[in-house]
BAFI-3210 file (N, C-alpha, C; in Angstrom, 3 decimals, decimal comma, padded with zeros to 6 digits):
// residues 112
n [1|2|3|4|5|6|7|8|9|10|11|12|13|14|15|16|17|18|19|20|21|22|23|24|25|26|27|28|29|30|31|32|33|34|35|36|37|38|39|40|41|42|43|44|45|46|47|48|49|50|51|52|53|54|55|56|57|58|59|60|61|62|63|64|65|66|67|68|69|70|71|72|73|74|75|76|77|78|79|80|81|82|83|84|85|86|87|88|89|90|91|92|93|94|95|96|97|98|99|100|101|102|103|104|105|106|107|108|109|110|111|112]
n.u [167,124|167,358|166,760|164,010|163,086|161,530|163,005|162,749|162,583|164,968|166,586|164,873|162,436|159,291|155,989|155,090|157,472|159,016|157,435|157,714|160,507|160,757|159,360|161,165|163,377|162,487|163,225|165,955|169,214|170,830|173,793|175,636|176,766|176,298|178,199|178,819|180,689|179,800|179,700|182,403|185,158|185,793|183,395|181,642|182,981|182,622|179,846|179,372|180,579|178,975|176,511|177,166|177,562|175,093|172,926|170,496|170,277|170,285|170,893|172,051|171,668|173,059|172,528|171,093|169,108|166,271|166,497|169,174|169,632|168,091|169,518|172,073|171,416|170,231|172,509|174,398|173,146|173,196|175,951|176,581|175,172|172,664|169,281|166,961|164,911|163,242|162,636|162,802|162,778|165,946|166,935|167,587|166,742|168,621|168,917|170,636|170,933|172,702|174,343|175,401|174,747|175,812|174,442|174,527|174,881|173,221|170,586|168,135|168,069|168,161|165,974|163,560]
n.v [-042,293|-039,681|-040,069|-040,409|-037,866|-035,398|-033,938|-030,988|-030,502|-030,825|-028,560|-026,269|-026,004|-027,613|-027,283|-029,774|-031,309|-029,665|-029,764|-032,485|-032,572|-030,846|-032,448|-034,527|-033,140|-032,260|-033,729|-033,451|-032,198|-029,019|-028,867|-027,043|-023,876|-020,428|-017,916|-014,833|-013,538|-013,937|-015,129|-017,096|-018,385|-020,865|-021,600|-021,757|-023,832|-025,972|-026,248|-026,888|-029,395|-030,746|-030,615|-032,232|-034,753|-035,122|-034,003|-032,777|-030,365|-028,714|-025,379|-023,265|-019,886|-017,320|-014,594|-011,552|-009,813|-010,077|-009,492|-009,692|-012,359|-013,437|-012,462|-013,686|-016,347|-016,615|-015,802|-017,816|-020,047|-019,360|-019,220|-021,851|-023,103|-024,149|-024,928|-023,047|-024,566|-024,196|-021,618|-020,987|-019,012|-018,890|-020,929|-022,466|-024,624|-026,319|-027,568|-029,719|-031,614|-034,630|-036,343|-038,882|-040,219|-041,235|-043,921|-044,297|-041,894|-039,864|-037,993|-038,013|-040,623|-042,123|-041,395|-041,407]
n.w [196,925|196,046|193,284|193,484|193,739|191,728|188,739|188,541|191,224|192,264|192,091|192,478|194,962|195,210|196,817|197,905|198,123|199,719|202,072|202,820|203,260|205,516|207,325|207,698|208,605|211,113|213,434|213,512|214,735|215,033|212,976|212,221|213,268|213,278|214,436|216,304|214,729|212,071|208,730|207,442|205,515|206,521|207,806|205,599|204,250|206,115|206,146|203,451|203,567|205,368|204,036|201,770|203,043|204,537|203,185|204,041|206,446|209,606|210,638|213,087|213,846|215,503|215,611|216,747|215,606|213,482|210,804|210,425|210,846|208,730|206,535|206,900|206,759|204,163|202,671|203,348|202,224|199,650|199,106|199,428|197,466|198,121|198,987|200,937|203,110|205,355|207,837|211,214|213,861|215,225|213,712|210,741|207,896|205,578|202,200|199,965|197,195|196,880|194,378|194,711|197,382|200,657|202,157|204,938|206,110|204,924|205,555|204,267|203,234|205,585|207,185|205,724]
ca.u [166,259|167,398|166,078|162,604|162,717|161,459|164,131|162,659|162,650|166,469|167,051|163,847|161,589|157,820|155,410|155,058|158,858|159,414|156,746|158,438|161,865|160,474|159,052|162,385|164,232|161,937|163,985|167,425|169,793|171,762|175,180|176,481|176,308|176,883|178,419|178,856|181,576|179,228|180,188|183,807|185,442|185,748|182,017|181,135|183,478|181,985|178,481|179,406|180,798|177,785|175,533|177,574|177,362|173,810|172,003|169,515|170,850|169,799|171,924|171,664|172,241|173,133|172,345|169,943|168,085|165,691|166,895|170,530|169,465|167,608|170,607|173,026|170,858|170,220|173,897|175,026|172,543|173,702|177,343|176,770|174,319|171,595|167,934|166,375|163,576|162,437|163,251|162,064|163,612|167,346|167,359|167,240|166,993|169,155|168,931|171,295|170,909|173,952|174,007|175,898|174,766|176,195|173,158|174,634|175,033|172,236|169,331|167,034|167,920|167,979|164,680|162,426]
ca.v [-041,186|-038,430|-040,399|-040,236|-036,493|-034,937|-033,057|-029,691|-030,368|-030,941|-027,251|-025,478|-026,988|-027,280|-027,311|-031,113|-031,667|-028,781|-030,390|-033,749|-032,235|-030,313|-033,540|-035,192|-032,247|-031,967|-034,397|-033,215|-031,176|-028,201|-029,339|-025,881|-022,721|-019,144|-017,135|-013,370|-013,076|-014,094|-016,114|-017,154|-019,473|-022,114|-021,898|-022,129|-025,123|-026,903|-026,313|-027,714|-030,818|-031,264|-030,833|-033,261|-035,910|-035,341|-033,470|-031,945|-030,055|-027,525|-024,406|-022,300|-018,553|-016,640|-013,194|-010,989|-009,124|-010,980|-009,196|-010,211|-013,859|-013,796|-012,262|-014,639|-017,630|-016,584|-015,684|-019,094|-020,884|-018,951|-019,546|-023,330|-023,491|-024,973|-024,372|-022,920|-025,339|-023,561|-020,720|-020,754|-018,378|-018,861|-022,121|-022,614|-025,844|-026,246|-028,842|-029,736|-033,050|-035,288|-037,442|-040,221|-040,102|-042,341|-044,239|-044,204|-040,469|-039,145|-037,837|-038,416|-042,089|-042,712|-041,000|-041,398]
ca.w [197,446|195,113|192,122|193,628|193,513|190,278|188,257|188,907|192,594|192,723|192,196|193,157|195,790|195,262|198,191|198,497|198,481|200,927|203,271|203,087|203,787|206,794|208,233|207,986|209,336|212,446|214,541|213,378|215,611|214,155|212,846|211,964|213,973|212,894|215,625|216,254|213,721|210,899|207,787|207,055|204,573|207,288|208,018|204,325|204,004|206,963|205,713|202,242|203,960|206,042|203,017|200,984|203,771|205,056|202,218|204,693|207,705|210,371|210,966|214,085|213,632|216,746|215,517|217,490|214,849|212,491|209,478|210,268|210,687|207,424|205,582|207,034|206,293|202,744|202,182|203,488|201,263|198,320|199,059|199,377|196,402|198,735|199,089|202,217|203,230|206,411|208,828|212,405|214,888|214,919|213,048|209,258|207,320|204,175|201,408|198,676|196,806|196,507|193,284|195,211|198,886|201,491|202,896|206,364|206,472|204,293|206,390|203,472|203,179|206,944|207,861|204,807]
c.u [166,294|166,637|164,583|162,149|162,605|162,578|164,027|162,715|164,128|167,105|166,104|162,811|160,057|157,197|155,431|156,426|159,301|158,708|157,450|159,767|161,708|160,099|160,307|163,302|163,740|162,765|165,474|167,846|170,623|173,185|176,194|175,897|177,077|177,025|178,269|179,673|180,993|179,869|181,649|184,017|185,389|184,331|181,369|181,637|182,917|180,606|178,456|179,723|179,673|176,628|175,841|177,342|175,870|172,647|171,016|169,983|170,125|171,042|171,356|172,433|171,959|173,086|171,048|168,841|167,597|166,280|168,342|170,494|169,015|168,717|171,674|172,594|170,786|171,647|174,511|174,449|173,027|175,177|177,562|175,848|173,275|170,313|167,514|164,984|162,748|163,281|162,364|163,008|164,999|167,798|166,724|167,563|167,399|169,179|169,753|171,410|172,326|173,694|174,430|175,936|175,191|174,945|173,263|174,627|173,845|170,983|168,192|166,875|167,496|166,546|163,489|161,903]
c.v [-040,073|-038,812|-040,254|-038,781|-036,100|-033,994|-031,672|-029,468|-030,405|-029,507|-026,334|-026,404|-026,598|-027,563|-028,761|-031,564|-030,957|-029,336|-031,626|-033,507|-031,676|-031,463|-034,262|-034,367|-031,934|-032,492|-034,171|-032,196|-030,352|-028,735|-028,192|-024,692|-021,486|-018,282|-015,643|-012,814|-013,271|-015,197|-016,001|-018,242|-020,806|-022,587|-022,383|-023,635|-026,263|-027,239|-027,128|-029,146|-031,511|-031,576|-032,057|-034,654|-036,149|-034,843|-032,504|-031,693|-028,851|-026,677|-023,482|-020,941|-017,698|-015,155|-012,716|-010,548|-010,168|-010,781|-009,756|-011,730|-014,208|-013,590|-013,234|-016,034|-017,757|-016,582|-017,062|-020,129|-020,589|-019,365|-021,060|-023,949|-024,602|-024,201|-024,194|-023,552|-024,653|-022,652|-020,673|-020,213|-018,243|-020,067|-022,136|-024,059|-025,729|-027,557|-028,635|-031,208|-033,464|-036,392|-038,844|-040,227|-041,321|-042,640|-044,277|-042,830|-039,595|-039,132|-038,228|-039,927|-042,676|-042,503|-041,014|-042,793]
c.w [196,505|193,884|192,217|193,576|192,138|189,950|188,703|190,399|193,177|192,857|192,931|193,779|195,603|196,610|198,727|198,871|199,698|202,150|203,763|203,863|205,204|207,775|208,590|208,894|210,900|213,524|214,488|214,316|214,677|214,115|212,580|212,742|213,590|214,067|215,423|215,134|212,272|210,047|207,519|206,067|205,239|207,445|206,698|204,052|204,815|206,589|204,441|202,531|204,525|204,983|202,128|201,683|204,092|204,104|202,846|206,062|208,372|210,687|211,999|213,866|214,949|216,675|216,241|216,641|213,720|211,189|209,321|210,079|209,309|206,375|205,693|206,481|204,710|202,129|202,298|202,415|199,903|198,061|198,852|198,257|196,948|198,745|200,614|202,321|204,304|207,235|209,971|213,456|214,441|214,186|211,645|208,791|205,865|203,527|200,208|198,335|196,509|195,446|193,851|196,774|199,588|202,401|204,435|207,021|206,065|205,148|205,545|203,371|204,565|207,501|206,977|204,675]
res [m|i|d|s|l|p|q|h|c|r|t|g|l|d|g|k|t|r|r|r|l|r|q|i|a|h|h|l|d|p|v|v|s|i|g|d|q|g|m|s|e|g|l|i|g|e|t|n|r|a|l|a|d|h|e|l|i|k|v|r|i|n|a|l|a|r|e|d|r|n|a|l|g|t|g|l|a|d|a|c|n|a|a|v|v|q|r|i|g|k|v|i|v|l|f|r|a|n|p|e|p|d|p|k|l|s|n|l|t|r|f|s]
***
């Protein structure tokens, strides 16, 4: 699946790739949740593990203010070296390509 993505899409996402990733992520449930205490090393570690396993994940951010949600989402993406595919309300979609994905766990392999 990763090999089908152009090299420039593995780091920066173009519109066509972003649209395809949003289609796959539509049916996913959030696997990581950011609570009132914000980001921690444990949260970043769990997000890195989820991205390594699934490549494409949803994250729920339980902050009240939109600016706080945007800052937490961008900060988490930067800390995990992931791309933000989409933001809707309190949910963001993150993508990070895995060079050797497990076909049983990777959302890209399972749903494309």
